C-alpha positions as CSV (number, residue, x, y, z in Angstrom):
1,M,34.6,129.9,53.5
2,L,34.4,132.7,56.0
3,S,36.4,135.3,55.2
4,H,33.2,137.4,54.0
5,I,31.9,137.2,57.5
6,S,34.7,139.3,58.7
7,T,33.1,142.5,57.4
8,S,29.6,141.7,56.9
9,P,27.6,138.4,57.1
10,F,26.0,138.9,53.2
11,F,27.1,140.9,50.5
12,L,26.2,141.7,47.2
13,R,29.1,140.2,44.9
14,P,29.6,141.2,41.0
15,S,31.5,138.1,40.1
16,L,27.6,136.9,40.2
17,L,26.6,139.2,37.6
18,L,28.0,136.4,35.6
19,P,25.5,133.2,34.3
20,S,27.8,130.7,36.0
21,T,26.9,127.5,38.1
22,T,29.8,127.3,40.2
23,A,29.4,130.9,41.6
24,K,32.3,131.0,44.8
25,L,31.3,131.4,48.1
26,P,32.5,133.4,49.9
27,Y,1.9,140.1,55.3
28,Y,-10.9,144.6,57.2
29,P,-13.0,142.6,59.9
30,F,-16.2,143.2,58.6
31,Q,-18.2,145.6,60.6
32,F,-21.8,145.9,59.9
33,P,-22.8,149.3,61.2
34,I,-25.4,148.3,64.0
35,Q,-25.1,151.6,65.9
36,Q,-28.7,152.7,66.3
37,K,-29.0,156.6,65.7
38,R,-30.3,158.5,68.9
39,H,-33.6,160.4,69.4
40,R,-35.2,162.3,71.5
41,F,-37.9,159.8,72.0
42,V,-38.1,156.1,72.4
43,L,-38.6,153.6,70.3
44,S,-42.1,151.0,70.6
45,E,-41.0,147.5,71.9
46,T,-42.6,146.5,68.5
47,R,-40.1,148.9,66.3
48,A,-36.6,148.5,68.2
49,A,-37.3,144.3,68.4
50,A,-37.8,144.9,64.6
51,A,-34.8,147.0,64.1
52,T,-32.8,144.4,66.3
53,S,-34.3,142.0,64.1
54,M,-33.2,144.0,60.5
55,D,-29.7,144.0,62.0
56,S,-29.3,140.6,62.7
57,V,-30.3,139.2,59.4
58,A,-28.2,141.5,57.7
59,I,-24.9,140.4,59.7
60,E,-25.8,137.0,59.1
61,N,-26.2,137.4,55.6
62,V,-22.8,139.0,55.1
63,E,-21.3,135.8,57.2
64,K,-23.2,133.4,55.1
65,R,-21.8,135.3,52.6
66,C,-18.6,134.8,53.4
67,K,-18.7,131.3,53.6
68,L,-19.7,130.0,50.7
69,S,-19.6,126.7,48.7
70,L,-17.5,125.1,46.2
71,E,-20.0,126.3,43.4
72,E,-20.8,130.0,44.9
73,L,-17.1,130.9,44.8
74,N,-16.8,134.0,42.0
75,W,-14.5,133.2,39.7
76,D,-12.8,135.7,37.1
77,N,-10.2,134.3,35.0
78,S,-8.5,137.4,34.0
79,F,-5.1,134.9,33.1
80,V,-7.2,133.4,30.1
81,N,-9.5,136.1,29.5
82,E,-6.4,138.5,28.6
83,L,-3.3,137.3,27.3
84,P,-2.2,135.4,24.5
85,A,-3.5,131.8,24.7
86,D,-1.7,128.2,23.0
87,P,-4.1,127.0,19.7
88,I,-3.8,123.8,20.8
89,N,-5.3,122.5,23.7
90,D,-3.4,119.8,25.4
91,N,-1.3,118.0,27.2
92,I,1.6,116.6,24.4
93,P,5.1,117.9,25.6
94,R,5.8,120.5,22.5
95,Q,7.6,124.1,22.7
96,V,4.6,126.3,22.5
97,L,5.2,129.7,20.9
98,H,3.4,133.2,21.3
99,A,1.8,132.1,24.0
100,C,1.1,132.9,27.7
101,Y,-0.9,129.5,28.6
102,T,-2.2,126.3,27.8
103,K,-5.7,125.0,28.8
104,V,-5.4,121.8,29.8
105,L,-7.4,119.4,32.3
106,P,-5.8,117.9,35.3
107,S,-5.3,114.1,34.4
108,V,-3.7,112.1,37.1
109,P,-5.1,108.8,37.8
110,V,-6.5,108.9,41.0
111,N,-8.5,105.8,43.1
112,N,-10.3,106.4,45.6
113,P,-8.8,110.0,46.6
114,Q,-8.7,110.9,50.3
115,L,-8.1,114.7,51.9
116,V,-5.5,114.1,54.7
117,A,-4.9,117.8,55.5
118,W,-6.0,121.4,55.0
119,S,-5.9,124.7,56.0
120,D,-8.6,126.9,57.6
121,S,-6.9,130.0,57.7
122,V,-6.0,129.8,54.0
123,A,-10.2,128.8,53.5
124,E,-10.6,131.7,55.5
125,L,-8.8,134.0,52.5
126,L,-11.2,132.4,50.4
127,E,-13.9,132.5,52.0
128,L,-14.9,128.8,51.8
129,D,-17.0,127.3,53.9
130,P,-15.2,125.0,55.9
131,K,-18.1,122.2,56.0
132,E,-16.8,122.0,52.4
133,F,-13.8,119.8,53.2
134,E,-16.5,117.6,54.9
135,R,-18.4,117.2,51.3
136,P,-17.7,113.8,49.4
137,D,-16.8,114.9,46.6
138,F,-14.1,117.4,47.9
139,P,-11.0,114.7,47.3
140,L,-12.1,113.9,43.9
141,I,-12.4,118.0,43.2
142,F,-9.2,118.3,44.2
143,S,-7.7,115.6,42.9
144,G,-8.6,117.4,39.7
145,A,-10.9,113.5,39.0
146,S,-13.7,115.9,38.8
147,P,-14.5,119.5,37.4
148,L,-14.7,122.6,39.6
149,V,-17.6,124.4,38.9
150,G,-16.7,127.9,37.4
151,A,-12.7,126.7,37.2
152,I,-11.0,127.1,33.5
153,S,-8.0,125.4,33.9
154,Y,-4.9,126.1,32.4
155,A,-0.9,125.4,32.7
156,Q,1.6,128.3,32.4
157,N,4.0,128.9,29.7
158,Y,7.6,130.6,30.8
159,G,11.7,130.0,31.0
160,G,14.5,130.1,33.2
161,H,18.1,129.7,34.1
162,Q,18.4,126.7,36.0
163,F,21.6,126.5,37.9
164,G,22.9,129.6,36.1
165,T,22.6,128.3,32.6
166,W,19.2,129.4,30.4
167,A,17.5,126.4,29.8
168,G,14.3,128.2,27.5
169,Q,11.2,126.8,27.8
170,L,10.2,125.3,31.2
171,G,6.7,125.7,32.2
172,D,4.0,124.1,34.4
173,G,5.5,121.0,33.7
174,R,3.0,119.3,36.6
175,A,0.8,122.0,38.1
176,I,-2.4,123.2,36.8
177,T,-4.1,126.5,37.5
178,L,-7.7,126.1,38.0
179,G,-8.6,129.9,37.6
180,E,-8.5,132.8,39.8
181,I,-11.2,133.4,42.7
182,L,-12.2,137.2,44.4
183,N,-13.5,137.4,47.5
184,S,-15.6,140.0,48.9
185,K,-12.4,142.3,49.4
186,S,-11.9,141.7,45.9
187,Q,-8.8,139.9,46.7
188,R,-7.7,138.0,44.1
189,W,-6.4,134.3,44.8
190,E,-5.6,131.6,42.4
191,L,-6.1,128.1,42.7
192,Q,-3.5,125.6,41.9
193,L,-3.0,121.7,41.7
194,K,0.3,120.6,41.7
195,G,0.8,117.2,40.7
196,A,-2.2,117.2,38.3
197,G,-1.2,115.0,35.2
198,K,1.0,116.3,32.0
199,T,0.7,119.1,30.3
200,P,2.4,120.5,27.1
201,Y,5.5,121.6,29.4
202,S,5.8,118.2,30.8
203,R,8.5,117.2,28.5
204,F,9.6,113.7,29.6
205,A,8.2,113.6,33.2
206,D,5.0,112.1,34.3
207,G,3.4,115.5,35.5
208,L,3.1,113.7,39.2
209,A,3.7,114.5,42.6
210,V,4.5,112.0,45.2
211,L,3.1,112.3,49.0
212,R,6.7,112.9,50.6
213,S,7.3,115.8,48.4
214,S,3.8,117.2,49.1
215,I,3.4,117.3,52.7
216,R,7.0,119.0,52.4
217,E,5.5,121.5,50.6
218,F,1.8,121.5,52.2
219,L,4.0,122.0,55.8
220,C,6.1,124.6,54.7
221,S,4.2,126.9,52.8
222,E,2.0,127.4,55.8
223,A,4.9,127.4,58.1
224,M,7.2,130.0,56.7
225,H,3.0,132.1,56.6
226,G,3.6,131.5,60.4
227,L,6.7,133.0,60.2
228,G,5.8,135.8,58.4
229,I,7.3,135.5,55.3
230,P,5.6,136.1,52.0
231,T,4.8,132.5,50.7
232,T,2.4,130.5,48.2
233,Q,0.1,128.6,50.6
234,A,-1.7,125.6,50.5
235,L,-5.6,124.7,50.8
236,C,-5.5,121.1,51.0
237,L,-3.8,118.0,50.5
238,V,-4.6,114.7,49.1
239,T,-4.1,111.4,48.0
240,T,-4.6,109.9,45.0
241,G,-4.7,106.4,45.5
242,K,-2.1,105.6,43.1
243,D,1.8,104.9,43.4
244,V,4.1,106.8,41.1
245,L,7.6,106.0,40.5
246,R,10.7,108.1,41.8
247,D,14.5,107.5,41.6
248,M,14.2,109.8,44.9
249,F,18.2,109.2,45.0
250,Y,18.8,109.6,40.9
251,D,20.6,106.7,41.8
252,G,19.3,104.0,39.0
253,N,16.6,102.6,41.9
254,P,13.6,103.8,41.2
255,K,10.7,102.5,43.3
256,N,6.9,103.3,44.3
257,E,5.5,106.4,46.1
258,P,2.5,107.2,47.4
259,G,1.1,109.6,44.8
260,A,-0.8,112.9,46.3
261,I,-2.1,116.4,45.4
262,V,-1.5,119.6,47.1
263,C,-3.9,122.5,46.1
264,R,-1.8,126.1,46.4
265,V,-2.8,129.4,46.7
266,A,-1.0,132.4,46.0
267,Q,-2.2,135.9,44.9
268,S,-0.3,135.3,41.1
269,F,2.1,132.3,40.2
270,L,4.2,135.0,37.7
271,R,7.9,134.1,37.9
272,F,10.6,135.7,36.5
273,G,10.8,133.1,33.8
274,S,7.4,134.3,32.8
275,Y,8.8,137.5,31.0
276,Q,12.6,135.8,30.1
277,L,11.0,133.2,27.5
278,H,9.2,135.7,25.3
279,A,11.8,138.3,25.7
280,S,14.2,135.4,24.1
281,R,12.4,134.8,20.9
282,G,12.4,137.7,19.3
283,K,10.3,140.8,18.3
284,R,6.9,139.3,18.0
285,D,6.8,138.0,21.2
286,F,8.0,141.2,22.7
287,E,4.5,142.3,23.5
288,I,3.5,139.5,25.0
289,V,6.3,140.8,27.3
290,C,4.8,143.9,27.6
291,A,1.4,142.4,27.7
292,L,2.3,140.4,31.0
293,A,3.7,143.4,32.2
294,D,0.7,145.5,32.2
295,Y,-1.6,142.4,33.4
296,A,0.5,142.0,36.6
297,I,0.6,145.7,37.0
298,R,-3.4,146.2,36.1
299,Y,-4.5,143.5,38.8
300,H,-1.3,143.2,41.4
301,F,0.3,146.9,41.5
302,P,-2.5,149.0,40.9
303,H,-1.0,152.0,42.5
304,L,1.6,152.3,39.9
305,E,-0.6,152.7,36.8
306,N,-1.8,156.7,37.5
307,R,1.3,158.2,39.2
308,T,2.0,161.2,38.7
309,R,5.3,163.2,39.2
310,S,4.7,164.5,42.2
311,E,3.0,161.1,44.0
312,G,6.9,159.6,42.6
313,I,10.4,160.4,43.3
314,S,13.3,160.9,40.8
315,L,15.7,159.7,42.1
316,N,20.0,159.8,41.4
317,A,21.1,155.9,39.6
318,G,24.6,156.9,40.6
319,E,27.4,159.0,41.3
320,E,29.6,158.3,38.2
321,N,27.5,159.5,35.2
322,N,25.2,162.0,38.2
323,S,21.7,160.7,36.1
324,A,18.7,160.3,37.0
325,V,15.7,157.4,36.7
326,D,12.5,159.3,37.0
327,L,10.0,156.5,38.4
328,T,6.7,158.7,37.0
329,S,7.4,158.7,33.7
330,N,7.9,154.7,33.5
331,K,5.4,152.3,34.9
332,Y,7.4,149.4,33.8
333,A,10.5,151.0,36.4
334,A,9.1,151.6,38.8
335,W,7.3,148.0,38.6
336,A,11.0,146.0,38.2
337,V,11.8,148.8,41.1
338,E,9.4,147.6,43.4
339,V,9.4,143.6,41.8
340,A,13.8,144.1,43.1
341,E,12.5,145.5,46.5
342,R,10.0,142.7,47.2
343,T,12.3,139.8,46.4
344,A,15.0,142.0,48.5
345,S,13.0,141.8,51.2
346,T,11.6,138.5,50.8
347,I,15.4,137.2,51.3
348,A,15.9,139.2,53.8
349,R,13.5,137.3,55.6
350,W,15.0,134.0,54.7
351,Q,18.2,134.8,56.0
352,D,16.3,136.1,59.6
353,V,15.3,132.1,59.6
354,G,17.7,130.7,58.5
355,F,15.9,129.5,55.7
356,T,17.4,127.8,52.6
357,H,15.2,127.7,49.3
358,G,17.5,125.2,47.9
359,V,16.6,126.1,44.1
360,M,16.7,129.9,43.0
361,N,16.2,129.3,39.2
362,T,14.6,132.7,38.2
363,D,11.9,129.6,37.5
364,N,10.8,129.6,40.9
365,M,11.1,133.3,41.8
366,S,7.7,135.2,42.0
367,V,7.1,138.7,40.5
368,L,5.2,139.1,43.5
369,G,8.2,138.8,46.0
370,L,6.7,135.5,47.1
371,T,8.6,132.2,48.7
372,I,7.4,129.5,45.5
373,D,8.2,125.7,44.8
374,Y,9.3,124.1,48.0
375,G,11.6,121.2,46.9
376,P,14.7,120.4,48.6
377,F,14.3,123.5,51.0
378,G,16.4,123.3,54.4
379,F,16.0,125.6,57.8
380,L,19.8,125.7,58.9
381,D,20.0,123.2,62.1
382,A,23.8,124.1,63.0
383,F,25.3,127.4,62.0
384,D,27.1,127.2,58.3
385,P,26.8,129.7,56.0
386,S,27.8,127.0,52.8
387,Y,24.8,124.7,53.5
388,T,22.8,123.8,50.9
389,P,19.8,121.5,51.3
390,N,20.0,120.1,47.4
391,T,22.1,117.6,46.8
392,T,22.0,118.7,43.2
393,D,23.5,121.7,44.0
394,L,26.5,120.2,46.2
395,P,29.2,121.0,43.6
396,G,29.7,124.5,43.3
397,R,26.3,125.2,46.2
398,R,25.8,127.8,44.3
399,Y,22.4,128.2,46.0
400,C,23.9,127.5,49.4
401,F,22.5,129.9,52.3
402,A,25.0,132.5,52.0
403,N,25.0,133.1,48.8
404,Q,21.1,133.7,48.6
405,P,21.0,137.7,48.6
406,D,24.0,137.5,45.5
407,V,21.9,135.1,43.4
408,G,18.6,136.9,44.1
409,L,20.3,140.3,42.7
410,W,21.4,138.0,39.5
411,N,18.3,136.6,39.4
412,I,16.9,140.5,39.2
413,A,20.0,141.4,36.6
414,Q,18.2,138.7,34.0
415,F,14.3,139.9,34.8
416,T,15.4,143.4,33.8
417,A,17.7,142.1,31.0
418,A,14.6,140.7,29.3
419,L,12.6,144.2,30.3
420,S,15.4,146.0,28.9
421,T,15.4,143.4,25.3
422,A,11.5,144.1,25.5
423,E,12.3,147.6,25.3
424,L,10.6,148.6,28.5
425,L,13.6,149.5,30.3
426,S,16.6,151.2,29.6
427,D,20.0,150.2,30.4
428,E,19.9,152.9,33.6
429,E,17.2,152.1,34.3
430,A,17.9,148.7,34.5
431,D,21.1,149.0,37.2
432,Y,19.0,151.3,38.7
433,V,16.6,148.6,39.7
434,M,19.7,146.1,41.2
435,E,21.1,149.2,42.9
436,R,17.6,149.7,44.3
437,Y,18.0,145.7,45.0
438,G,20.7,145.9,46.8
439,N,19.9,148.9,49.4
440,K,16.9,147.5,50.2
441,F,18.4,143.9,51.5
442,M,21.0,145.8,53.7
443,D,18.4,148.1,54.8
444,D,16.2,145.1,55.6
445,Y,19.0,142.9,57.2
446,Q,20.7,145.6,59.1
447,D,16.9,146.0,61.0
448,I,16.4,142.4,61.0
449,M,19.9,141.6,62.7
450,T,19.5,144.4,65.0
451,R,16.4,143.4,66.3
452,K,17.0,140.0,66.7
453,L,19.9,140.8,68.8
454,G,17.1,143.5,71.1
455,L,19.7,146.4,69.7
456,A,19.6,150.0,69.8
457,N,21.4,150.5,66.6
458,Y,23.4,148.1,64.2
459,N,26.6,146.9,65.2
460,Q,28.6,144.9,62.0
461,K,31.3,144.1,64.0
462,L,29.6,142.6,66.7
463,I,27.3,140.8,64.2
464,S,30.0,139.7,62.1
465,E,31.9,138.4,65.2
466,L,28.8,136.6,66.5
467,L,28.2,134.5,62.9
468,K,31.6,133.8,62.9
469,N,32.3,132.6,66.4
470,M,28.6,130.3,65.6
471,A,30.1,129.0,62.8
472,I,33.2,128.0,63.9
473,D,31.1,125.8,67.1
474,K,28.5,124.9,64.4
475,V,26.0,126.9,67.0
476,D,22.2,125.5,66.1
477,Y,21.3,128.7,64.8
478,T,17.1,129.2,65.9
479,N,18.0,127.7,69.1
480,F,21.0,130.4,69.8
481,F,19.2,133.2,69.0
482,R,15.7,132.4,70.8
483,S,18.3,131.6,73.8
484,L,19.5,135.3,73.6
485,S,16.9,136.9,75.1
486,N,17.6,135.1,78.4
487,I,21.3,137.7,78.8
488,K,20.6,140.1,81.2
489,A,21.8,143.8,80.2
490,D,24.3,143.7,83.4
491,P,27.7,144.0,83.4
492,A,28.8,143.2,86.8
493,I,27.4,139.9,85.7
494,P,30.2,137.7,86.9
495,E,33.1,136.2,84.0
496,D,32.3,132.9,84.6
497,K,28.8,133.1,84.9
498,L,28.2,135.2,81.3
499,L,27.5,132.0,79.5
500,I,25.1,129.9,81.8
501,P,22.4,131.5,79.9
502,L,23.5,130.5,76.6
503,K,24.1,126.7,78.2
504,A,22.1,125.0,76.1
505,V,23.2,125.7,72.8
506,L,27.1,126.5,73.4
507,L,27.4,122.8,73.3
508,D,31.5,120.9,73.8
509,I,33.0,124.3,73.0
510,G,36.6,124.0,74.7
511,M,38.5,126.4,76.8
512,E,39.6,128.4,73.8
513,R,36.2,128.6,72.3
514,N,35.1,129.7,75.8
515,E,36.5,132.6,76.3
516,A,35.9,133.9,72.6
517,W,32.5,133.4,73.6
518,T,32.8,135.1,77.0
519,S,34.6,137.9,75.5
520,W,31.9,138.3,73.0
521,V,28.8,138.2,75.6
522,K,30.8,140.7,77.6
523,W,30.5,142.6,74.5
524,Y,27.4,142.8,73.8
525,I,26.1,142.8,77.4
526,H,28.2,146.5,77.0
527,E,26.0,146.9,73.9
528,L,22.3,146.0,75.7
529,S,23.3,148.3,79.0
530,T,23.2,151.8,76.8
531,T,19.7,150.7,75.1
532,G,17.8,151.8,77.9
533,V,15.0,149.3,77.5
534,S,14.8,146.9,80.6
535,D,15.4,143.1,79.9
536,E,11.6,142.2,80.0
537,E,10.9,144.6,77.2
538,R,14.0,143.4,75.6
539,K,13.2,139.6,76.0
540,I,9.1,140.2,74.4
541,S,10.5,142.0,71.5
542,M,13.4,139.6,70.4
543,N,10.9,136.7,71.0
544,S,9.3,138.4,68.2
545,I,11.3,138.2,66.1
546,N,13.4,135.0,67.2
547,P,11.1,131.9,66.2
548,K,10.9,129.0,68.7
549,Y,9.8,126.8,65.9
550,I,11.1,126.3,62.5
551,L,10.1,123.6,60.4
552,R,12.9,121.2,60.2
553,N,13.9,118.8,58.0
554,Y,14.0,115.8,60.5
555,L,10.2,117.0,61.4
556,C,9.3,117.1,58.3
557,Q,10.3,113.5,57.7
558,S,9.1,112.0,60.9
559,A,5.4,113.2,59.9
560,I,6.2,111.7,56.1
561,D,7.5,108.3,57.7
562,A,3.9,108.0,59.8
563,A,1.7,109.3,57.1
564,E,2.9,106.6,54.3
565,K,1.7,104.2,56.6
566,G,-1.9,105.6,56.8
567,D,-1.1,108.3,60.0
568,F,-1.8,112.3,59.1
569,G,-1.4,112.9,63.1
570,E,2.0,114.0,62.8
571,V,1.6,116.3,59.8
572,W,-1.6,118.2,61.5
573,Q,0.4,118.5,64.5
574,L,3.4,120.2,62.7
575,L,0.6,122.4,60.9
576,K,-0.7,123.8,64.5
577,V,2.6,124.3,66.1
578,M,4.2,125.9,62.7
579,Q,1.1,128.6,62.5
580,C,2.6,130.1,65.9
581,P,6.2,129.9,65.6
582,F,6.9,132.9,68.2
583,D,5.2,131.2,70.9
584,E,5.9,129.1,73.5
585,Q,3.3,126.4,73.2
586,P,3.8,124.3,76.8
587,G,4.0,120.4,76.1
588,M,5.6,121.4,72.1
589,D,9.3,121.8,73.4
590,K,9.4,118.7,71.2
591,Y,9.4,120.7,68.1
592,A,12.0,122.4,69.0
593,Q,15.0,119.9,69.9
594,L,17.9,119.6,67.7
595,P,17.9,116.7,65.0
596,P,18.2,113.6,66.0
597,A,21.3,111.0,64.7
598,W,19.0,109.5,62.1
599,A,18.3,113.0,60.8
600,S,21.8,112.8,59.0
601,R,20.9,110.1,56.5
602,P,19.9,110.7,52.8
603,G,16.8,112.3,52.0
604,V,16.3,114.1,55.8
605,C,19.4,116.3,55.9
606,M,19.7,116.4,52.2
607,L,17.3,116.1,49.7
608,S,17.1,116.1,45.5
609,C,14.3,117.8,43.2
610,S,13.0,114.3,42.6
611,S,9.6,114.7,43.7
């Protein structure tokens, strides 16, 4: 299992280019110009006061415009206005042909819904006045029970590969997009209610969500944002007041759980599967693939619209055929490269913090490179490259931590295949996109690992040996890298004192392993001593990339357990801690502790897709 670590902790394997379900392991503040022009004469007190008053009024007007009520939000709704619609507007499960979406209204049953958590930072993105959270009708609106003025709600139509197998039409089975909001900076934000009722894409499901999974999504999307990782975010969490029947362990013992809805926010929820579905349906739908690509480029990659040869690049697609790929002659190729590189960068950041998505199906992959669809995710506790948080993934561990970079490549291959099928990419361009993915991932990953260790240059052998030792001794991934900044770059430290800075993270290791770690630390200190960086400077730098706090599953579960009893205090506390994961936060050390014994119970350390 660890053989691949000896050369590189993660590498891209051609074997994963096959659709197998059992793949083997191996991130303008407004500044009103209030400065007065200087004159050689002095303004009268009256005129000076008037000028100051005018400036104050202007600033106040700007601030008011940036604190909007729900009714004042600027809805654009480009997706429904510019892309083909399903002519049938109902939520009956069915195949939806030749359409990107179906207009559908939220239909979740509610009984005195309650707003239990929200994000002020997301409200700021939308320029929504925080006082709006105090509105009595806010829970009704964001449970879908009352309409939101200006919204045109719909469910998106897409397909995807699930665990390596083509699943055909999938779509938003319980997520209903309210529409797109443009803020004063022309930033586009989609609002989406997850768990808002049935859509034509619900298949045999009820379109609902439970509190357990909704808390996890709310907290993790905000935690990932705090870590600086591209992600969807969450505006608010509302309980519906109604129970939802769920078989959490798929063992035939369903039980009622509290229902809830998360309002997810992203620049776009377009997925790889948005393109795959229409490419799979034949030539009539190829124009939809093109329309979706044009839409994505127009609104989310506008810099690609009018590229010229002087602005772009013509790069070698491979040494064997020595052919060149001109990214200025085909905007779709340039776009696909950017999608691939954003995806690679995001996955490199996942590996940085020990995040395991758990369900990297192509319908769960964002064309903006965002982390989306938080289901049975997990952050590494003990370092284990084969760790998967998803019980459904256990047979082949396709989506385990170590496989994520390779699965990302496999998913990019499916995405480029869809574009090639729709005649938007040539085979050479598709191959080049995948090559750029691999290069971008390795560049970003090597840079990240170099900074995590405070090194001057990437040292593959040193890092590989470290990860091998961590895996053997099941060292806590997050706490180890945070503790590593305590090591001094002093080669004169006695051998029996070398491991003192790591004492809290190297637990229960015997004599043989003590020697292995001592040897590695000596090697590490030698490398540090050549950097010319002081211990204090290096510690600050390392602590800016190695978080102290991550959203461990047991922390989520503690918040869930309390919330199911009506106490949302822990949800709020976790939100606060996870928004600043790199800060020491005195008094919050308990949120950096190792999982307690009870965290090994089913439903905590590992989860199913049931939510």
